[in-house]
C-alpha positions as CSV (number, residue, x, y, z in Angstrom):
1,M,-65.7,123.1,32.7
2,L,-64.9,123.8,36.4
3,I,-64.8,121.0,38.5
4,G,-67.7,121.8,40.6
5,E,-69.3,121.1,37.6
6,V,-67.7,118.1,36.8
7,A,-67.8,116.5,40.1
8,R,-71.6,117.2,39.9
9,R,-72.0,115.4,36.5
10,S,-70.0,112.7,36.7
11,G,-70.6,112.1,40.2
12,V,-67.2,111.9,41.7
13,S,-66.5,114.2,44.3
14,A,-63.8,117.4,43.8
15,R,-62.0,115.4,46.8
16,M,-61.5,112.4,44.5
17,L,-60.7,114.4,41.5
18,R,-58.6,116.4,43.2
19,H,-56.7,113.3,44.6
20,Y,-56.4,112.3,40.7
21,E,-54.8,115.3,40.0
22,S,-52.2,114.3,42.9
23,L,-51.8,110.7,41.0
24,G,-51.7,112.2,37.1
25,L,-54.6,110.1,36.3
26,V,-56.6,113.3,35.2
27,R,-55.0,116.9,34.0
28,P,-57.5,119.8,33.6
29,S,-56.4,121.3,30.4
30,G,-56.8,124.8,31.5
31,R,-57.0,127.1,34.1
32,T,-59.5,130.2,34.4
33,G,-58.2,133.6,35.0
34,S,-58.9,133.4,38.2
35,G,-56.5,130.2,39.0
36,Y,-59.7,127.4,39.0
37,R,-59.3,124.1,37.3
38,E,-60.6,123.8,33.8
39,Y,-61.8,120.7,32.5
40,A,-62.3,119.7,28.7
41,A,-64.6,117.2,27.3
42,A,-60.9,115.0,26.7
43,D,-60.5,115.4,30.6
44,I,-64.4,114.4,31.4
45,R,-64.1,111.7,29.4
46,R,-61.2,109.9,30.9
47,I,-63.0,110.2,34.2
48,F,-65.7,108.3,32.9
49,H,-62.7,106.1,32.1
50,I,-61.1,106.0,35.2
51,E,-64.3,105.3,36.8
52,S,-65.6,102.5,34.6
53,L,-62.1,100.1,35.2
54,R,-62.6,101.2,38.7
55,S,-65.8,99.7,38.5
56,L,-64.1,96.1,37.2
57,G,-61.9,96.2,40.6
58,L,-58.6,97.7,39.0
59,S,-56.3,99.7,41.4
60,L,-55.8,103.6,40.3
61,R,-52.1,102.5,39.6
62,E,-53.6,99.3,37.3
63,I,-55.7,102.6,36.0
64,G,-53.1,104.9,35.1
65,H,-50.9,101.9,33.4
66,A,-53.6,100.9,31.2
67,L,-54.7,104.7,30.5
68,D,-51.2,105.6,29.1
69,D,-49.9,102.3,27.9
70,P,-49.8,102.4,24.1
71,G,-49.8,98.7,24.1
72,F,-52.7,97.9,26.6
73,T,-55.0,95.0,25.6
74,P,-58.3,94.8,27.0
75,S,-58.4,91.2,26.7
76,A,-55.6,90.4,28.8
77,L,-57.1,93.0,31.3
78,V,-60.4,91.4,31.3
79,D,-58.7,87.9,31.8
80,D,-56.7,88.7,34.5
81,L,-59.8,90.6,35.7
82,I,-61.9,86.9,35.7
83,R,-58.6,85.3,37.5
84,Q,-58.3,86.9,40.3
85,T,-62.2,87.8,40.8
86,R,-62.5,84.1,40.6
87,E,-59.4,83.5,43.3
88,R,-61.1,86.3,45.6
89,I,-64.7,84.2,45.4
90,A,-63.1,81.1,45.8
91,A,-61.3,82.2,49.2
92,E,-64.3,84.1,50.3
93,T,-66.9,81.0,49.9
94,E,-64.1,78.9,51.6
95,L,-64.2,82.0,54.6
96,L,-67.7,81.6,54.4
97,T,-68.3,77.6,54.8
98,R,-65.6,78.2,58.0
99,L,-67.9,80.4,59.7
100,R,-70.8,78.3,58.8
101,R,-69.1,75.6,60.5
102,I,-68.1,77.0,63.4
103,D,-71.7,78.5,64.1
104,A,-73.3,75.1,63.4
105,A,-70.5,74.3,66.2
106,D,-72.7,76.8,68.6
107,P,-69.5,77.4,70.8
108,T,-70.6,79.4,74.0
109,D,-67.4,82.1,74.6
110,W,-64.0,82.2,72.8
111,E,-63.0,79.2,74.1
112,G,-65.5,77.3,72.6
113,V,-65.1,79.4,69.1
114,L,-61.1,78.9,69.1
115,Q,-61.2,74.6,69.9
116,A,-63.5,74.4,67.2
117,V,-61.4,75.8,64.3
118,A,-58.8,73.8,65.8
119,L,-60.8,71.0,64.9
120,L,-61.6,72.1,61.2
121,Q,-58.3,73.1,60.9
122,A,-57.0,69.7,61.8
123,L,-59.1,67.8,59.4
124,G,-57.9,69.3,57.1
125,S,-54.2,68.9,57.8
126,K,-51.9,66.8,55.8
127,S,-51.2,64.7,58.6
128,A,-52.7,61.7,58.7
129,D,-52.5,61.3,62.6
130,A,-53.7,64.7,63.0
131,R,-56.6,64.2,60.8
132,Q,-57.6,60.7,62.9
133,R,-57.8,62.8,66.1
134,A,-59.7,64.9,64.5
135,A,-61.9,63.2,64.2
136,L,-62.0,60.7,67.1
137,S,-62.4,64.0,69.2
138,S,-65.3,65.1,66.9
139,V,-67.7,63.1,68.8
140,D,-66.6,63.8,72.4
141,E,-65.0,67.5,73.0
142,V,-66.5,70.1,69.9
143,P,-68.7,68.9,68.1
144,V,-68.0,68.7,64.2
145,P,-70.9,70.3,61.7
146,V,-72.3,66.7,59.7
147,E,-71.3,68.7,56.5
148,A,-68.1,68.5,57.5
149,L,-67.6,65.2,58.6
150,V,-68.8,63.9,55.4
151,E,-66.8,66.3,53.2
152,A,-63.8,65.1,55.2
153,A,-64.9,61.2,54.8
154,L,-66.0,62.0,51.0
155,S,-61.9,62.9,50.2
156,E,-60.4,60.7,53.1
157,T,-57.6,58.6,51.5
158,D,-55.7,57.1,54.8
159,P,-57.8,53.8,55.5
160,N,-57.8,54.2,59.2
161,V,-58.9,58.3,58.9
162,A,-61.1,56.9,56.9
163,G,-62.3,54.5,59.5
164,A,-62.2,56.8,61.9
165,L,-64.6,59.8,60.1
166,R,-67.1,57.1,59.4
167,W,-67.6,56.0,63.2
168,A,-68.1,59.9,63.6
169,L,-70.4,60.1,60.8
170,A,-72.6,57.4,62.6
171,R,-72.9,59.3,65.5
172,S,-73.4,62.6,64.2
173,G,-76.9,62.6,64.5
174,D,-79.2,63.9,61.8
175,G,-77.9,65.1,58.2
176,G,-75.7,62.6,57.6
177,P,-77.2,60.4,55.1
178,A,-79.0,62.7,52.6
179,L,-75.3,64.2,52.6
180,L,-73.9,61.3,51.5
181,A,-76.3,60.2,48.9
182,E,-75.0,63.5,47.0
183,G,-71.6,61.9,47.0
184,L,-73.2,59.0,45.2
185,G,-73.6,61.3,42.0
186,S,-69.8,62.4,42.0
187,P,-68.2,61.8,38.8
188,V,-65.6,60.1,40.8
189,A,-65.7,56.7,41.6
190,A,-63.4,57.2,44.3
191,V,-66.2,59.7,46.0
192,R,-68.6,57.3,45.2
193,E,-67.3,54.6,47.0
194,R,-66.3,56.3,50.1
195,A,-70.0,57.8,50.4
196,V,-71.3,54.5,50.1
197,Q,-69.3,52.9,52.6
198,S,-69.7,56.0,55.1
199,L,-73.4,55.0,54.2
200,A,-73.7,51.6,55.0
201,E,-71.7,52.7,58.9
202,M,-74.6,55.3,59.2
203,P,-77.3,53.5,61.3
204,G,-81.3,54.3,61.0
205,G,-83.9,54.1,58.6
206,E,-82.7,57.1,56.2
207,A,-79.4,55.2,55.8
208,T,-81.2,52.2,54.4
209,A,-83.5,53.7,52.2
210,R,-80.9,55.8,51.3
211,L,-78.4,52.2,50.3
212,R,-81.9,50.7,48.9
213,D,-82.0,53.6,46.3
214,A,-78.4,52.8,45.7
215,L,-79.6,49.2,44.5
216,A,-80.3,50.7,40.9
217,H,-76.8,53.1,40.8
218,P,-74.8,52.6,37.3
219,D,-71.6,52.3,39.4
220,V,-71.6,48.4,40.4
221,V,-69.1,49.4,43.1
222,V,-71.8,51.2,44.8
223,R,-74.5,48.5,44.3
224,G,-72.3,45.8,45.8
225,Y,-71.3,48.1,49.1
226,A,-75.4,48.9,49.7
227,A,-76.0,45.1,49.3
228,L,-73.7,43.6,51.1
229,A,-74.7,46.5,54.1
230,L,-78.6,45.8,53.7
231,G,-78.5,42.0,53.6
232,T,-76.8,42.7,57.2
233,R,-80.2,45.0,58.1
234,G,-82.2,42.1,56.3
235,T,-83.6,43.7,53.8
236,A,-84.1,41.1,51.1
237,D,-84.2,44.2,47.9
238,A,-80.6,42.8,48.4
239,V,-80.8,39.8,47.3
240,P,-80.4,40.1,42.9
241,T,-77.0,42.2,43.9
242,L,-75.8,39.9,46.0
243,I,-76.2,36.5,43.7
244,D,-74.3,39.2,41.1
245,L,-71.3,39.7,43.8
246,I,-71.1,36.1,43.9
247,V,-71.3,35.5,40.0
248,A,-68.9,38.3,39.7
249,G,-66.3,37.1,42.2
250,R,-66.4,40.0,44.3
251,N,-66.7,40.5,47.8
252,D,-68.2,36.8,47.0
253,T,-68.0,35.8,50.4
254,D,-69.7,38.8,52.4
255,A,-72.6,38.3,49.8
256,A,-73.0,34.5,50.7
257,D,-73.1,35.7,54.3
258,A,-75.5,38.1,53.8
259,L,-77.8,35.8,52.1
260,S,-77.2,33.6,55.3
261,V,-78.1,36.1,57.7
262,L,-81.4,37.0,55.0
263,A,-82.5,33.3,54.9
264,S,-83.1,33.4,58.2
265,D,-86.9,34.1,57.4
266,T,-88.0,31.3,55.8
267,A,-90.3,33.0,52.5
268,T,-86.8,35.2,51.8
269,A,-84.6,31.4,51.9
270,D,-86.5,30.2,49.0
271,Q,-86.2,33.8,47.1
272,I,-82.7,33.0,47.6
273,A,-82.6,29.6,46.8
274,T,-84.6,30.0,43.6
275,G,-82.4,32.6,42.6
276,L,-79.2,30.7,43.6
277,V,-80.8,27.9,41.1
278,D,-82.0,30.0,38.3
279,R,-78.5,31.7,37.8
280,L,-77.0,28.2,38.2
281,A,-79.5,27.1,35.4
282,H,-79.4,30.1,33.0
283,D,-76.2,32.0,33.5
284,T,-73.7,31.7,31.4
285,A,-71.4,31.4,34.1
286,E,-68.1,29.8,34.0
287,A,-66.7,26.9,35.9
288,P,-65.5,29.2,38.9
289,A,-69.0,31.1,39.2
290,R,-70.6,27.8,39.3
291,G,-68.8,26.8,42.3
292,R,-69.3,29.9,44.1
293,L,-73.1,29.8,43.6
294,T,-73.2,26.2,44.5
295,Q,-71.6,26.8,47.6
296,A,-73.7,29.9,49.0
297,L,-76.4,27.2,49.0
298,A,-74.7,25.7,52.0
299,G,-76.1,28.5,54.4
300,I,-79.5,28.4,53.2
301,P,-81.7,26.5,54.5
302,G,-85.0,25.3,53.3
303,T,-86.4,22.6,51.2
304,T,-85.6,24.7,48.1
305,A,-81.7,24.7,48.9
306,V,-82.1,20.7,49.4
307,R,-83.5,20.0,46.4
308,A,-81.4,21.8,44.2
309,L,-78.4,20.4,46.1
310,V,-79.5,17.0,45.4
311,E,-79.6,18.1,41.4
312,L,-76.2,19.5,41.6
313,S,-74.5,16.2,43.1
314,H,-75.5,14.9,39.7
315,D,-73.9,17.8,37.8
316,E,-72.1,17.8,34.7
317,D,-69.2,19.5,36.3
318,R,-67.1,17.6,38.7
319,A,-66.3,20.4,41.3
320,V,-70.2,21.4,41.0
321,A,-71.3,17.9,41.9
322,L,-68.4,17.5,44.5
323,T,-69.3,20.6,46.1
324,A,-73.2,19.6,46.4
325,A,-72.5,16.5,47.6
326,Y,-70.3,17.6,50.5
327,L,-72.8,20.1,51.3
328,L,-75.4,17.7,51.7
329,Q,-73.1,15.8,53.6
330,L,-72.8,18.5,55.9
331,R,-76.4,19.0,56.3
332,D,-77.1,15.3,56.9
333,A,-74.2,15.5,59.4
334,R,-76.5,18.7,61.6
């Protein structure tokens, strides 16, 4: 079969077939009397093999080695191709993400593009100082897409930089709460904690709604941060979780302060006092927990809290009784 017919049947151009021959990949088995290349069936099969391997991403040099190496192992080749493809996809995905974020910054000229690139690079710098400066400048200098700020906040380990990123997120506008809520589903506990801490500093109704949802989160740390934030926002749904924090001794002082804020509403004050008393009466809490629950009643106004303190002043636990009596004295002095 002559080269023109081979090209027509295989879909490989005559020019490419000559190139294959120059590289030694395919050598026509014969020549016609006029000197034209003549391809045998084995030559055509080799051409199809070359094209198949090219479709997998191999270079012509690699194809030559694969076809001529008697020790060639297809599985090793495929494994290597999978690795290379994954690396290429990861690199392309990273590039696409960077381009999308630059586009979201909406630069008006090349200087704006370069500023956005520099800021995004600084957010990923190994230097904590550089990351902090980038976070602080993202609000006033070059707007950074909220997606980039969330990604940085969820991965940041330096407390100063993390604080700067949360500050920037709180001023970033829409989109932050939803992305941070996704971070609450991370399998990494530290990422979930950073997500809820960032949500706690986000203003607005959407952030509050996301924090309210987090009260049912299986991670006790997430529930605790959400409750503390909601307490300062006046959300009574946080009361049971705040009492849990006091019993467990985790951020119990902050939890008691949050309960005091919520107790400015009379109905909520009675709910809080009742909840504290119920835990004192029915919980199997040890002495330190009972002491913390009694102390938490100090910031709760209303008759329910007073009655509870009067009763507790006669408690069998002397520490609890003394604490309750002291708190009653303070109330009388006021």
